[in-house]
C-alpha positions in Angstrom: 91.4 279.7 -120.0 94.3 277.6 -118.2 93.9 274.1 -117.0 94.0 275.4 -113.5 91.2 277.9 -114.0 88.9 275.3 -115.7 89.6 272.6 -112.8 88.7 275.8 -110.4 85.7 276.6 -112.3 84.3 272.9 -112.2 84.9 272.8 -108.5 83.2 276.2 -108.0 80.3 275.1 -110.1 79.9 271.7 -108.3 79.5 273.6 -105.1 76.8 275.7 -106.5 74.8 272.7 -107.4 74.8 271.1 -104.0 72.8 273.8 -101.8 73.8 272.4 -98.3 76.3 270.3 -96.2 74.6 267.5 -94.4 75.3 268.2 -90.7 77.0 265.7 -88.6 74.4 264.6 -86.0 77.0 265.2 -83.1 76.7 268.7 -84.1 73.1 269.0 -83.5 73.3 266.9 -80.4 76.3 269.2 -78.7 74.0 272.3 -79.5 71.0 270.4 -77.9 73.1 269.7 -74.7 74.3 273.6 -74.7 70.9 274.7 -74.8 70.0 273.0 -72.0 73.5 273.7 -70.0 74.0 269.9 -69.8 77.4 268.3 -70.0 77.9 265.0 -71.8 78.2 263.5 -68.6 74.6 264.4 -67.6 73.3 263.3 -70.8 75.0 259.9 -70.2 73.4 259.5 -67.0 69.9 260.6 -68.0 69.7 258.5 -71.2 71.8 255.5 -69.7 74.3 255.5 -72.3 78.0 255.1 -71.6 79.7 258.7 -71.8 82.3 257.1 -74.0 79.3 256.7 -76.8 78.0 260.0 -76.7 81.5 261.7 -76.8 82.1 259.4 -79.8 78.7 260.3 -81.4 79.5 264.1 -80.7 82.8 263.7 -82.3 81.5 261.9 -85.4 83.3 258.8 -84.8 80.3 256.6 -83.7 76.8 256.3 -85.7 73.4 256.8 -84.0 71.7 253.5 -84.2 68.0 253.0 -83.8 68.1 252.1 -80.2 70.2 255.2 -79.5 67.8 257.5 -81.9 65.0 256.3 -79.6 67.0 257.0 -76.2 67.7 260.7 -77.8 64.3 261.5 -79.0 62.8 260.6 -75.4 65.3 262.8 -73.7 65.3 265.6 -76.2 61.6 265.6 -77.2 62.3 264.9 -80.9 61.5 261.9 -82.9 63.7 258.8 -83.4 63.3 259.4 -87.1 64.9 263.0 -86.7 68.2 261.4 -85.6 68.1 258.4 -87.9 67.6 261.0 -90.8 70.5 263.4 -89.7 72.7 260.4 -89.6 71.6 258.7 -93.0 71.9 262.1 -94.6 75.4 262.8 -93.1 76.7 259.3 -94.0 75.4 259.5 -97.5 76.9 263.1 -97.8 80.2 262.1 -96.2 80.5 259.3 -98.9 
């Protein structure tokens, strides 16, 4: 077995050990907004959060903190833990 094949096989095996990729919370938020036909501006107005913050979360440039998780959960009918767990899992996976 060549060295390149061995490395490729190791990478492939590592991928198989990992059954999922943690999802960036902004992806979920964007899907939620799209499902409601809300713009980022609409959501910013509803939650009272700055549009720039909403945009940065969706882009993965800003983390969801507990205060933000509460606003999101109240607006979207989820729990704050949902958003915080998504954020935590994503950051750990991103490492």
